[in-house]
N, C-alpha and C positions, 0 to 999 in steps of 0.2 A: 504493499500500500504506500502510495507516495504521500509526502507531507503536504497538507492543505496550504497553498500560498496565502500569505497575509499581506495587509497593507495598512499604512497610516497616512494621514494628511497633516500638513503643517501650512496653515494659512497665515500669511505675514502682512502686518500693516497696522500702524496706529489708528487708521481710520476705521478698522474693524472693531477695535477695542473701545473707541469713543462712541461708536454707534453712528458715526457719519456715513459709513458705508455698510449695507446690509449684505452679509455674505450669501451668495447664490451658488458657490461652487461645491460646497460640502455635500449638499443633497444630490447634486448631479453626479459627483464622484461616487457617492454611496450606491446610487442606482446602477451606474456602470460597472462597479465592482461586483455587485450581486449578479448582474447578467454574465459577468466574465468568470463567475465562481471563484472569486478572490475575496477573502474575509477582510473587510475594513474594520480594524480592531481599535483604532485610536485616532482622535483628531485633536490637534492643539492649535491655539491662536497665540501668536507672539507679537510683540511690538517691533518697530523698526530699530532693534538694538542688536548689534553684532554678537555680543556675548550670549544673548538669549537665543538667537537663531542658531549659532554654532552648537550650543548645548543641546537644543532640541533636535537638530539634524543628526548629531552623533548618537544621541539616545535612540531615536526612532529608526535610523538605518541599520543599527546593530540588532534591533528587536524584531523587525519585520522584513518580509521578503522584498517589498516595495515601499518607497516613500515618495509621496507626491507633494510638491509645495506649490502655492499660488501667491502671486504678488511680489512686488519689489524688484522687477527686472526691467524697469523703464530707464529713461535717460536723465532723471533729476537726481539731485544730491541725496535725497532720502531713499532712493532705490538701491539698497545695499545687499540684496539677496545674493548676487553673483560673488561679491567680495566675501560674504559670510559663508557661503557654501564652499568656496575655495579654501578659506581658512579652516573649515571643518575637516577637509581632506588633506590639509597641509600642502596645498598646491598654489602655484602662482595664479593670479587672475589676469588673464591676458586678452588682447583683442583678437578674437578668433578670425582667421583670415577668410574662411568661407562666409561667415556671418557678415563681415565687413563688405565683401563683394556683393552679397545679396542686397544689403541695405543700400549700398552706394548706387546700384543699379535701379532700385526702386525709387529713390529720391530723384535720381536723374530723369526717369520717365516722367515723374510729376513736376519737374522743374523746381525742386526744392532743395536748398542748400543742405548738404550733408555735414552739418557742423559738429562740434565737439560733443554737444549734448546728445545728439542722435547717434553718434558713434559709440557712446556708452552702452547702448543696447547690444553691441556685439561683444561685450566683455563676459567672460565665463572662465571656469577653471581650465588650466592647461590640460589637454587630452580629452576634453568633454566632446560629446557628439551632439549635433543639432537636432531639435525637435521642430519640424516644419510648422510655420504659421501662415496658413493660406488667407488669413483675414487682413493682417497689417504688415506682413513680412518679417518683422523682428522675431527671431527664433527664440524658443526655449532651449534648454539643453539637458543632457543626461550625463551623469557622472556616477559610476558604480551603479548602485541600485536606487539612486535618487533622480527623480524627474522634476525639473525646475520649469514651471510654467507661469503664464501671465495671470494677473488677478482679474482682468476684465472678462466677465463670464462668457461672452461670445468667443473670445480668443482662447480662453482656458478650454472650452468645449472643443474647439477646432483642433487644438494641440492634442487633447486626450484622444480624439478620434484617430489621430495618427499614431499614438502610442499603443493603443489597445491591442492591435494585431501582433505586437511584438511580445506581449506578456503571456506567461504560462499560467493558465487557469487550473482549477481543480475540479472536484466533483460538485455538480450544481446542487444548490439548496432546493429541497422540495418543501412545500408548505400547504397547510390546509387551514382554512378559515371556518370557524364554527361560531354561529350566533347563539348566545345564551341569554334567556330572558331573566336570569337572576343576576343580582348584584354580587360584587366581589366578596362582600361579607357573608353571603350565603354559600359561596363555593370555595373560599380560600383554603380551608383545611383539607378538603377532599381533593382540590386541585394540586396541593403540595404533595399529597400521597401519590397521585397519578404521575407527577413529574419524577418523584423518587423511583417509581416502578418502571419508568421508561427513560433511563439515563442517556440513551442514544438520541434523544430529541430535546428541543428547547420549547417550552410552552410559554407564550406571552399572553398576559391578560390586560385588556384595554377597556376600561369602564367608559360608558357613554350615557348621556341623559337625553331622552327623547320625550315626545308628548305623552307616552305611556309610562314614563318613569325611568328609573336606572335599569340598565342592562349591561351586558358585557360581551365584547367580541374576544374570542379566544383563538389564537394562532399557534398551530403546531408546526415547528420547523425541524428538518433533519436531512441527512443525505442518503438515508436508506428508506425506500418506499414502504417496506413491510413495518419498519419501526414507527414511521409516521402514521400509517394506517392503524396500527395497534393502539398508539396513544390517542389518536382521534376517536377510535371506537370506544375506549375507556371513558373519554370526556362525554361523548354522546350518551353513554349508559348512565353516567352520573346525572346528567341534565334530565333524562327520562325518570329516573328514580326520584329526583326532587319534585317532579310534577305530580307524583302520585299522592 
């Protein structure tokens, strides 16, 4: 049996922590990782602080199969992700020749000066490979198991689309959704016993309030169909017994 691949995300930017920018990339990455059968295990948000970024990158890249970052690879003074990731790997942060060529050609076509600020978008760790950006040309980059991408959602999504085919997925998650007319207070103890009896699954309980009162949506997840079916059957039997 192969080890199930895992992932983490590091969202970078003071604007995320201040509330000025509402993150849209975390949910998108989570959806794509689920489809790719890669477990997204952890998400962190850090400020534009090199020490904090370096510490987070080194912790997460060691712990998980893949690390995806968003934000901080633009051309302004506070875009320090390239420098920070370079520092995390102990590598020089250089102007990547291929990235410079792509950007220079793009700005020339548009009749825009390729000035020092715009050239900063070509900076990345020495030895990094480019992640294509079909939206605005400025590439992301990959170094080791770290994928460094833009914070703008449209660009992040486009970059991730190019990255996904290169990743190794695992066994896809199977799920069953079961509507329960009882609240969590009525089913909590029995549900815990069912979870204990079916360790190969994960059972989530999501309370809801509707016009008819409180009810609960139960979701059984697992990678073995028989195990998911068995846990789902036990939950349905519990619900029927409570109705009597």
